[in-house]
C-alpha positions as CSV (number, residue, x, y, z in Angstrom):
1,X,-2.2,-24.1,12.5
2,X,-0.6,-24.0,9.1
3,X,-3.9,-23.3,7.4
4,X,-4.6,-20.4,9.7
5,X,-1.1,-19.0,9.1
6,X,-1.5,-19.3,5.4
7,X,-4.9,-17.6,5.6
8,X,-3.4,-14.7,7.6
9,X,-0.5,-14.3,5.1
10,X,-2.9,-14.4,2.2
11,X,-5.0,-11.7,4.0
12,X,-1.9,-9.6,4.5
13,X,-1.1,-10.0,0.8
14,X,-4.6,-8.9,-0.2
15,X,-4.3,-5.8,2.0
16,X,-0.9,-5.0,0.5
17,X,-2.3,-5.4,-3.0
18,X,-5.3,-3.2,-2.1
19,X,-3.0,-0.5,-0.8
20,X,-0.9,-0.6,-3.9
21,X,-4.1,-0.3,-6.0
22,X,-5.3,2.6,-3.9
23,X,-2.0,4.5,-4.3
24,X,-1.9,3.9,-8.0
25,X,-5.5,5.2,-8.3
26,X,-4.8,8.4,-6.4
27,X,-1.7,8.9,-8.5
28,X,-3.7,8.5,-11.6
29,X,-6.0,11.3,-10.5
30,X,-3.2,13.8,-10.1
31,X,-2.9,14.9,-13.8
32,X,-6.6,15.5,-14.0
33,X,-6.5,17.6,-10.8
34,X,-3.5,19.6,-12.1
35,X,-5.3,20.2,-15.4
36,X,-8.2,21.5,-13.5
37,X,-5.9,24.0,-11.8
38,X,-5.8,22.3,-8.4
39,X,-2.7,22.1,-6.4
40,X,-1.6,18.5,-5.7
41,X,1.2,19.3,-3.3
42,X,-0.8,18.1,-0.2
43,X,-2.1,15.0,-2.1
44,X,1.4,14.1,-3.2
45,X,2.6,14.4,0.4
46,X,-0.2,12.0,1.5
47,X,0.8,9.6,-1.3
48,X,4.4,9.7,0.0
49,X,3.0,8.8,3.5
50,X,0.9,6.0,2.1
51,X,3.8,4.6,0.1
52,X,6.0,4.7,3.2
53,X,3.3,2.8,5.2
54,X,3.0,0.3,2.4
55,X,6.7,-0.3,2.5
56,X,6.5,-1.0,6.3
57,X,3.6,-3.4,5.7
58,X,5.7,-5.3,3.2
59,X,8.7,-5.4,5.5
60,X,6.5,-6.6,8.4
61,X,5.1,-9.4,6.2
62,X,8.7,-10.3,5.1
63,X,9.8,-10.5,8.7
64,X,6.8,-12.6,9.7
65,X,7.5,-15.1,6.9
66,X,11.1,-15.2,7.9
67,X,10.2,-16.2,11.5
68,X,7.8,-18.9,10.3
69,X,10.4,-20.7,8.1
């Protein structure tokens, strides 16, 4: 049971890390898009939503760990 739990937590950690990388990647594209004359307002709004979702994922993981200990 513990191995499965650890595996699932590691999987959650990997997904959180991937989401963080994705957000950073999209953020890194903003200056280039701005330089090309594109509006980034909508993209920035999506980044805000992605960041909020990431925050919730981290909080859920924290709560799960809290219930396991």
